C-alpha positions as CSV (number, residue, x, y, z in Angstrom):
1,M,-17.4,6.7,-13.3
2,P,-13.9,7.3,-14.6
3,L,-12.2,9.8,-12.3
4,A,-8.8,9.6,-13.9
5,W,-7.1,7.9,-16.8
6,W,-3.8,7.7,-18.6
7,V,-3.4,7.6,-22.3
8,E,-0.2,6.3,-23.7
9,E,1.0,5.4,-27.2
10,G,2.7,2.1,-27.7
11,A,2.1,-1.6,-27.5
12,A,-0.9,-3.0,-25.6
13,N,1.4,-4.3,-22.8
14,L,3.4,-1.2,-21.7
15,G,5.1,-3.0,-18.9
16,F,5.5,-1.9,-15.2
17,E,7.1,1.5,-15.6
18,P,4.0,3.3,-17.0
19,Q,2.0,1.5,-14.2
20,R,4.4,2.8,-11.6
21,E,4.2,6.4,-12.9
22,L,0.4,6.2,-12.8
23,L,0.3,4.7,-9.3
24,D,2.8,7.3,-8.1
25,K,0.6,10.1,-9.4
26,I,-2.5,8.6,-7.8
27,R,-0.6,8.3,-4.5
28,E,-0.1,12.1,-4.6
29,W,-3.9,12.6,-4.8
30,L,-4.7,10.3,-1.9
31,P,-5.3,11.7,1.6
32,T,-2.7,10.7,4.2
33,G,-3.6,7.4,5.7
34,A,-6.2,6.5,3.0
35,A,-6.9,2.8,2.8
36,V,-6.3,1.4,-0.7
37,L,-7.4,-1.9,-2.3
38,L,-5.8,-2.4,-5.7
39,S,-7.5,-5.0,-7.9
40,A,-5.7,-6.1,-11.0
41,D,-6.7,-8.5,-13.8
42,R,-4.4,-11.5,-14.6
43,F,-2.6,-9.6,-17.3
44,Y,-1.2,-7.1,-14.7
45,G,-0.2,-9.4,-11.9
46,T,3.6,-9.1,-12.1
47,V,6.5,-9.3,-9.7
48,E,7.1,-5.5,-9.9
49,L,3.4,-4.6,-9.2
50,L,3.2,-7.0,-6.3
51,R,6.4,-5.6,-4.8
52,Y,5.1,-2.1,-5.3
53,V,1.8,-2.5,-3.5
54,Q,3.6,-4.4,-0.7
55,R,6.0,-1.5,-0.3
56,M,3.1,1.0,-0.2
57,G,1.3,-1.1,2.4
58,W,-1.8,-1.3,0.2
59,Q,-4.3,-4.1,0.2
60,Y,-4.5,-6.0,-3.1
61,R,-6.4,-8.6,-5.0
62,F,-4.5,-9.7,-8.1
63,R,-5.9,-12.4,-10.3
64,L,-3.1,-14.7,-11.4
65,K,-2.4,-16.6,-14.5
66,S,-2.3,-20.4,-14.2
67,N,1.3,-20.7,-15.2
68,F,3.0,-18.8,-12.4
69,S,5.5,-20.7,-10.3
70,V,4.6,-21.1,-6.6
71,D,6.5,-22.5,-3.6
72,T,4.0,-23.5,-0.9
73,G,6.8,-24.5,1.5
74,Q,5.6,-28.1,1.5
75,G,7.7,-29.7,-1.2
76,E,8.5,-29.1,-4.8
77,L,7.7,-26.0,-6.8
78,T,4.4,-26.1,-8.6
79,T,2.3,-23.7,-10.6
80,T,-0.8,-21.7,-9.8
81,G,-2.8,-23.8,-12.3
82,E,-1.7,-27.1,-10.6
83,L,-2.7,-25.7,-7.2
84,A,-6.2,-24.9,-8.6
85,A,-6.6,-28.1,-10.6
86,G,-9.6,-30.2,-9.4
87,C,-10.5,-28.1,-6.3
88,R,-13.4,-25.8,-5.7
89,E,-11.8,-23.8,-3.0
90,R,-8.3,-23.6,-1.6
91,Y,-6.7,-21.1,0.7
92,L,-2.9,-20.8,1.2
93,P,-1.9,-18.1,3.7
94,Q,1.8,-18.1,2.9
95,V,3.4,-18.9,-0.4
96,T,6.1,-17.4,-2.5
97,L,5.4,-16.5,-6.1
98,F,7.5,-16.3,-9.2
99,A,11.2,-17.3,-9.5
100,E,11.9,-14.2,-7.3
101,G,10.0,-15.7,-4.4
102,V,7.7,-12.8,-3.6
103,P,5.7,-13.7,-0.4
104,T,1.9,-13.5,-0.6
105,A,-1.3,-15.3,0.3
106,I,-3.4,-17.1,-2.4
107,G,-7.1,-17.9,-2.5
108,I,-8.5,-20.2,-5.1
109,L,-12.3,-20.3,-5.9
110,H,-13.9,-22.2,-8.8
111,E,-17.6,-21.7,-8.7
112,P,-20.0,-24.0,-10.5
113,G,-20.7,-22.8,-14.0
114,H,-17.5,-20.8,-14.4
115,P,-15.0,-22.1,-16.9
116,E,-12.0,-21.1,-14.9
117,P,-11.1,-20.7,-11.2
118,W,-10.1,-17.4,-9.7
119,I,-6.6,-17.6,-8.4
120,I,-6.2,-14.5,-6.4
121,A,-3.0,-13.2,-4.7
122,M,-3.8,-11.1,-1.6
123,D,-2.3,-9.2,1.2
124,C,-4.2,-10.9,4.0
125,P,-5.2,-14.4,5.2
126,P,-7.3,-15.8,2.4
127,T,-11.0,-16.5,2.8
128,R,-13.9,-17.0,0.3
129,A,-15.1,-13.5,1.0
130,R,-11.7,-12.0,0.4
131,V,-11.4,-13.9,-2.9
132,L,-14.7,-12.5,-3.9
133,D,-13.4,-9.0,-3.2
134,Y,-11.8,-9.4,-6.6
135,G,-15.3,-9.2,-8.1
136,L,-15.5,-5.5,-7.1
137,R,-13.5,-4.8,-10.2
138,W,-16.3,-6.0,-12.4
139,G,-18.0,-2.7,-11.9
140,I,-15.3,-1.4,-14.3
141,E,-16.3,-3.8,-17.1
142,P,-19.7,-2.2,-17.7
143,L,-17.9,1.1,-17.9
144,F,-15.6,-0.2,-20.6
145,S,-18.6,-1.5,-22.5
146,D,-20.3,1.9,-22.1
147,L,-17.3,3.7,-23.5
148,K,-16.7,1.1,-26.3
149,S,-19.2,-1.3,-27.9
150,R,-22.4,-0.8,-25.9
151,G,-22.4,3.0,-25.8
152,F,-20.1,5.6,-27.1
153,E,-18.4,3.3,-29.7
154,L,-14.9,4.7,-29.0
155,A,-13.3,2.3,-31.4
156,E,-15.5,3.8,-34.2
157,S,-13.8,7.1,-33.7
158,H,-10.6,5.7,-35.2
159,L,-8.6,8.0,-33.1
160,E,-4.9,7.0,-32.9
161,Q,-3.2,10.0,-31.4
162,A,-2.9,9.9,-27.6
163,K,-3.8,13.6,-27.1
164,R,-7.0,13.3,-29.2
165,L,-8.0,10.1,-27.5
166,D,-7.4,11.7,-24.1
167,K,-9.7,14.6,-25.0
168,M,-12.3,12.2,-26.3
169,L,-12.2,10.3,-23.0
170,L,-12.8,13.6,-21.1
171,I,-15.9,14.3,-23.2
172,M,-17.2,10.8,-22.7
173,A,-16.6,10.9,-18.9
174,L,-18.5,14.2,-18.7
175,A,-21.3,12.7,-20.9
176,L,-21.4,9.6,-18.8
177,H,-21.6,11.6,-15.6
178,W,-24.5,13.6,-17.0
179,C,-26.3,10.4,-18.0
180,V,-25.9,8.9,-14.6
181,R,-27.1,12.0,-12.8
182,V,-30.2,12.3,-15.0
183,G,-30.9,8.6,-14.5
184,W,-30.4,8.8,-10.7
185,K,-32.7,11.9,-10.5
186,D,-35.4,10.2,-12.6
187,Q,-35.2,7.1,-10.4
188,L,-35.8,9.2,-7.3
189,E,-38.6,11.3,-8.8
190,R,-40.4,8.7,-10.9
191,P,-39.4,5.2,-9.7
192,T,-40.5,2.2,-11.7
193,P,-42.6,-0.4,-9.8
194,L,-39.5,-2.5,-9.4
195,E,-37.5,0.4,-8.0
196,K,-40.3,1.2,-5.6
197,K,-40.1,-2.4,-4.2
198,A,-36.4,-2.0,-3.6
């Protein structure tokens, strides 16, 4: 369920400044001492975002592109892709990323049947389970599908103005909330045979 969103006009990649503004706003809403795990796709894993979450003391799981430079402390610089090449699992508790040398841990997992490995930067000693934490963000993907191609067909609205798009998202969030509530109530009151087994 979308609880908050930010609509901005401009290029698809807005850079870190709008991300920082959004994260600062979300920080204001969080209760004091709230634990945060920020998960980001490989298009958002940047030096600035990594430094931001480290400064905030947040947990993080950032999928990395395969062309980021890495210093493992055991020889020459390499790339995240070279670290992942030919291995099914690899865990590096202390590396530095990017030319700026940002410290982090990296977990690499390439499961059978998947075309690419997950190369995940994280705030803690890497393990298989912690790499798989990144999978929590996949709950967002069905939401995007519901708002776009599989449900409300947002692209078909042809809205281009940010204010109008923002209002449309509010309407869709309320509609989605209503759909989920009705479905949940129906599941409780009239479960299917499969739901009864669960």
